[in-house]
C-alpha angles and dihedrals in degrees: 000000000000125000129190137166138207123207129033108220150346096283093069100040135267127346109241119200123192129191130188122193134182141149117286087241088069093061095099092049092051091051090058092058094070099232117185140161105308090231089066096047127083117239091250091057093047090052090048091053092046091052090051090053095046090052095058121081091200091069129073135177142187135198129204121192118194114200119232092240091055091049091050093047093052093045096046103041122106093263095044122210114208124219092256091058091046089051092050092048091050093048093048093049 
């Protein structure tokens, strides 16, 4: 399983968490697809990789989007919840 997030707080918009999961037996196949940090890949390559993932029934994914208002409410309430805790809660479902 791999998990990543985009965004770092309510000022810049929502936090978006993505998770990909697959059987361990698929590890070698994933390695052949040349994944890298999305910031280093051109959009065309990212789309190509996504199509390869979508076309395989052995791979699943999930996305969680946390609204800026929800982030602010959690971070500003009396018993504050920090971004690391929010990230953990999102990843654990």
